[in-house]
C-alpha positions in Angstrom: 17.6 50.7 66.2 16.2 49.1 69.3 12.7 48.8 67.7 14.2 47.4 64.5 16.1 44.7 66.3 13.1 43.6 68.2 10.9 43.6 65.1 13.4 41.7 63.1 14.1 39.2 65.8 10.2 38.6 66.0 10.1 38.1 62.3 13.0 35.5 62.4 11.1 33.7 65.3 7.9 33.7 63.3 6.1 35.4 66.1 4.8 38.8 67.2 6.3 38.2 70.7 9.7 37.1 72.0 8.7 35.5 75.2 5.8 33.0 75.4 4.8 30.2 77.7 5.5 27.4 75.3 8.7 28.9 74.0 10.1 28.2 70.5 10.7 24.8 69.1 12.8 25.1 65.9 15.2 22.2 65.7 17.9 21.6 63.2 17.0 20.6 59.7 13.3 21.0 60.2 10.8 23.1 58.2 10.6 25.5 61.2 14.4 26.2 61.1 14.2 26.5 57.2 11.3 29.0 57.4 13.3 31.1 60.0 16.2 31.2 57.7 14.2 32.2 54.7 13.1 35.2 56.8 16.8 36.0 57.6 17.5 35.9 53.9 14.6 38.4 53.1 15.8 40.8 55.8 19.4 40.7 54.3 18.0 41.5 50.9 16.0 44.4 52.4 19.3 45.8 53.7 20.7 45.5 50.1 22.8 42.5 51.0 23.4 39.5 48.8 21.8 36.4 50.3 22.9 32.9 49.5 23.0 29.3 50.8 25.8 26.8 50.9 25.5 22.9 50.5 25.0 22.5 54.3 22.2 25.1 54.4 24.1 27.8 56.0 22.7 31.1 54.9 25.1 33.9 54.1 24.2 37.6 53.8 27.2 39.4 52.1 28.1 43.1 51.7 30.2 42.9 48.7 32.9 45.2 47.7 35.0 45.3 44.5 38.0 43.0 44.5 38.6 39.5 45.9 39.6 40.3 49.3 38.9 38.0 52.3 35.6 38.9 54.1 35.1 39.8 57.8 32.3 37.4 59.0 29.9 37.4 62.0 27.2 34.9 62.7 25.2 32.6 64.8 22.2 30.3 64.5 18.4 30.3 64.5 17.6 26.7 65.6 16.5 26.1 69.1 16.2 23.3 71.7 12.6 22.2 72.3 10.6 24.9 74.0 13.7 27.1 74.1 14.0 30.8 74.0 14.1 33.4 71.1 17.5 34.9 71.9 20.0 31.9 72.0 21.5 32.2 68.5 18.9 34.8 67.3 20.6 37.6 69.1 23.8 37.0 67.3 22.1 36.8 63.9 20.0 40.0 64.3 22.9 42.0 65.8 25.1 41.1 62.9 22.4 42.3 60.5 21.9 45.4 62.7 25.6 46.2 62.6 25.4 46.3 58.9 22.4 48.5 58.9 24.1 51.0 61.3 27.2 51.2 59.0 25.1 51.7 55.8 23.2 54.3 57.5 26.5 56.0 58.5 27.6 55.8 54.8 30.5 53.7 55.9 32.5 52.2 53.0 34.3 49.0 53.9 37.4 48.2 52.1 36.6 44.4 52.3 33.4 42.2 52.1 31.3 41.7 55.3 29.3 38.7 56.0 26.6 37.5 58.5 26.3 33.8 58.6 23.3 32.0 59.9 24.6 28.4 60.6 22.3 25.4 60.4 21.6 23.0 63.4 23.8 24.4 66.1 22.0 22.7 69.0 22.6 19.1 69.9 19.2 18.4 71.2 17.8 16.6 68.1 20.7 14.3 67.1 23.1 14.5 70.0 25.7 16.4 68.0 26.1 20.0 67.9 27.2 22.8 65.5 26.7 20.9 62.2 26.5 23.8 59.8 29.7 25.4 61.2 31.5 22.0 61.3 30.6 21.8 57.4 31.9 25.2 56.7 35.1 24.8 58.6 35.8 21.4 57.1 35.3 19.4 60.4 32.2 17.5 59.4 32.4 13.8 59.8 30.0 12.4 57.2 29.4 9.2 59.3 27.2 11.0 61.7 24.5 11.1 59.0 23.2 7.7 60.5 22.5 9.4 63.9 18.8 9.2 64.6 16.3 11.6 66.4 13.8 10.4 68.9 11.5 9.6 66.0 13.9 7.4 64.1 14.7 10.0 61.4 18.4 10.2 60.5 20.5 13.3 60.4 21.0 12.5 56.6 17.3 12.1 56.0 16.5 15.3 57.9 19.0 17.3 55.9 17.6 15.8 52.7 14.0 16.6 53.9 15.0 20.4 53.6 16.5 20.0 50.1 20.1 19.1 50.8 22.1 16.1 49.8 23.9 14.6 52.9 27.1 13.5 51.0 27.3 17.0 49.5 27.4 18.8 52.8 31.2 18.4 52.7 31.2 20.9 49.8 30.2 23.7 52.2 33.9 23.7 53.3 35.3 27.2 52.5 38.8 27.8 51.6 40.8 29.6 54.2 41.5 32.6 52.0 37.8 33.5 51.7 37.6 34.8 55.2 39.9 37.1 57.2 38.3 36.5 60.6 35.1 35.5 62.5 33.2 36.9 65.3 30.1 35.4 67.1 27.7 37.4 69.4 25.7 35.4 71.8 23.8 35.8 75.0 26.0 34.9 77.9 23.7 32.1 79.4 25.0 32.9 82.9 25.7 35.8 85.3 29.4 36.5 85.1 29.0 39.9 83.3 26.4 41.2 85.9 28.2 39.7 88.8 31.3 41.5 87.7 29.4 44.7 87.2 30.5 44.9 83.5 28.5 45.6 80.3 29.5 42.7 78.0 31.9 39.7 77.8 34.8 39.0 75.7 35.6 35.2 75.7 39.1 33.9 76.0 38.3 30.2 75.4 35.4 27.7 74.9 35.3 24.7 77.4 34.7 21.7 75.3 33.7 18.6 77.1 35.0 15.3 78.2 31.8 13.1 78.4 31.7 9.7 80.0 29.1 6.9 80.2 29.7 5.2 83.6 27.8 1.9 83.7 27.3 0.1 87.0 26.6 -3.7 86.4 25.0 -5.3 89.4 22.6 -8.2 89.9 18.8 -8.2 89.7 16.7 -9.8 92.4 13.4 -9.7 94.2 13.4 -6.7 96.6 11.4 -8.6 99.2 13.4 -11.9 99.2 17.0 -11.0 98.6 18.9 -10.4 101.9 20.6 -7.1 102.1 24.0 -8.5 102.6 23.7 -10.7 99.5 22.9 -7.8 97.0 24.7 -6.2 94.1 22.5 -3.2 93.9 23.8 -1.0 91.0 21.9 2.1 92.0 23.1 1.8 95.6 26.7 1.8 94.1 25.9 4.6 91.8 24.5 6.8 94.6 27.8 7.8 96.2 29.4 8.1 92.9 27.1 11.1 92.1 28.2 13.0 95.2 31.7 12.1 94.5 31.7 13.9 91.1 30.2 17.0 92.7 32.6 17.1 95.6 35.7 16.3 93.5 35.0 19.1 91.1 35.0 21.5 94.0 38.3 20.1 95.2 40.0 20.2 91.8 39.0 23.9 91.6 40.3 24.7 95.0 43.7 22.9 94.3 44.3 23.7 90.6 41.9 26.4 89.4 44.2 29.4 89.3 41.4 31.4 87.9 40.3 28.6 85.5 37.2 26.8 86.6 36.1 23.2 86.1 32.6 22.0 86.2 31.6 18.2 86.3 28.0 17.0 86.3 26.2 13.6 86.5 23.5 14.9 84.1 21.8 11.7 83.0 20.9 8.4 84.9 19.2 5.4 83.4 18.2 2.5 85.6 17.2 -1.1 84.5 15.0 -2.8 85.0 13.5 0.2 86.8 10.8 -1.8 88.4 9.5 -1.1 91.9 10.0 -4.7 93.1 13.4 -5.5 91.3 16.9 -4.7 92.7 18.4 -2.4 90.1 20.8 -4.4 87.8 22.2 -1.8 85.5 22.6 1.9 86.0 24.4 4.2 83.5 25.4 7.7 84.6 26.2 10.3 82.0 29.1 12.6 83.2 29.8 15.9 81.5 33.2 17.4 82.4 34.1 20.9 81.1 37.1 23.4 81.6 39.0 25.6 79.3 42.1 23.9 80.8 42.3 20.4 79.4 44.6 19.4 82.2 41.8 20.0 84.7 39.4 17.9 82.7 41.8 15.0 82.6 42.5 15.2 86.5 38.8 14.9 86.9 38.4 12.0 84.5 41.2 10.2 86.2 39.7 10.7 89.7 36.4 9.3 88.3 38.3 6.2 87.1 40.0 5.7 90.5 36.7 6.1 92.3 35.1 3.6 90.1 37.8 0.9 91.0 37.2 1.6 94.7 33.5 1.2 94.2 34.0 -2.0 92.5 36.3 -3.4 95.2 33.9 -2.5 98.0 30.6 -3.4 96.4 31.3 -6.2 93.9 29.4 -4.1 91.3 31.4 -4.0 88.1 31.9 -0.7 86.4 32.6 0.1 82.8 33.6 3.5 81.7 33.1 4.6 78.0 34.4 7.9 76.7 31.7 9.3 74.5 33.4 12.7 73.8 36.9 14.0 74.5 37.3 17.3 72.7 40.2 19.6 73.4 39.0 23.1 74.5 39.3 26.0 72.1 41.3 29.1 72.8 40.2 32.1 70.8 42.4 34.7 69.0 44.0 37.2 71.4 44.1 39.9 68.7 40.4 39.7 68.0 39.7 39.8 71.7 41.7 42.9 72.0 39.8 44.5 69.3 36.5 43.7 70.9 37.7 45.2 74.2 39.0 48.2 72.3 35.4 48.5 70.6 33.9 48.7 74.1 36.5 51.3 75.2 35.5 53.5 72.2 31.7 53.0 72.8 32.1 53.6 76.6 31.1 49.9 77.5 33.1 47.9 80.1 34.3 44.4 79.0 34.7 41.4 81.2 37.3 38.9 80.1 35.9 35.4 80.6 35.7 31.9 79.4 32.6 30.1 77.9 31.2 27.0 79.5 29.0 26.3 76.6 30.0 25.4 73.0 29.2 27.7 70.2 29.7 27.7 66.2 32.8 29.9 66.9 34.7 27.0 68.3 34.7 25.3 64.8 35.4 28.5 62.9 38.4 29.1 65.2 40.0 26.0 63.9 40.6 27.7 60.5 40.2 31.5 61.0 41.2 34.1 63.7 37.9 34.1 65.8 36.3 35.9 68.7 33.2 35.5 71.0 31.2 38.5 72.4 28.7 38.0 75.0 25.8 40.2 76.0 23.7 39.8 79.2 20.7 37.7 79.5 18.1 38.2 82.2 18.9 36.0 85.3 21.4 34.1 83.2 18.6 31.9 81.9 18.7 30.1 78.5 17.3 27.1 76.8 14.0 28.1 78.5 10.7 29.9 77.4 11.6 32.9 79.7 15.1 33.4 78.0 15.4 37.2 77.5 17.9 39.9 76.3 17.0 43.5 76.7 16.6 45.7 73.6 19.3 47.9 75.2 21.8 45.2 75.2 21.0 44.0 71.7 21.8 47.7 70.7 24.9 47.6 72.6 25.9 44.4 70.7 25.2 46.2 67.3 27.4 49.1 68.4 30.2 47.0 69.4 30.1 44.9 66.3 29.9 48.1 64.2 32.9 49.5 65.8 34.9 46.2 65.4 33.8 46.1 61.7 34.9 49.6 61.0 38.5 48.7 62.3 38.6 45.2 60.7 37.5 46.4 57.2 39.1 49.9 57.1 42.2 48.6 55.2 41.9 45.5 53.0 45.7 45.0 52.6 46.9 42.1 50.5 44.3 39.5 51.7 
């Protein structure tokens, strides 16, 4: 199984290696993503599964059984960030296929259909919006985002249409609730919690969706050599302590309110205008990303930022505007599915670590309609979105065994649905 997993993951990455210096660039709604998905469909057919594609380009590998019961679904994605790794998304897709291979070889007969879904355009790197395919499938897609452009001026709608899809028809990818019983995603952890807690795998309780703010400092440009220091409104000088404030306040919020739930807050982007050596910075925009599974902690952090902005305005004379770019409530996953994933580990002699996810995944959309779970396997040094991203074949095999055990329980009795 380990060799098969590595070989199929190489095939889907269109490569004979899984780690290479330039990484993998396979952004959403590109020919590279389409080619990888076509390989996924080919592997599915080799396993005796039915392969199809919906209106958004999500590929579905289905193990059909007689009757119209709701299917148990697994899945992830095959697109990457620029120069990303082979395992972010790909691990979940190949382990899903591997689980069906394992069950077929054991002559297991499911009492309801099983699906492996390969979602389109999960990463936000190209258009600034993530999980497009799973949004479409779960009925959460806003068609107005079709006007978003990538760095080359190509709109999301144009990109989708370049791969053979009609943007306005992406809404047709929405699936009726009764088609699926539940959904589970396997993903590399992208962190070190599993290893640090000396466990084998992670079972996620909730996904920490962000509040994102654009904090703009509006000062006054002037000549750096002739404007007296006490007569300046330097936007960058005003922004500098703000960056430290975000870092320090996030730590304080955790100390005061964490109770086992962590908050992270980051000034992750900074633009300076006019950005000239001999001109006082007039405008600085800081992008702030705030995340926690506990939405109350996110709001406390955002309120603290607004208070600090008022203080900086009063002391520096630099006006500050705050725009809310994103304010998504965090997603709590299904307790019953989580217990089944922990039980699967107990049965296979693997230790589970209950944890939260600081990164978004397709599961957060699927969870809006269907009972859903998220399973993490370790990745080397917690590294992802990087050419050196790596998950050991042994851990991929563990993922297959966990998914297989989960599927055996979830499909053993079709019931009435």
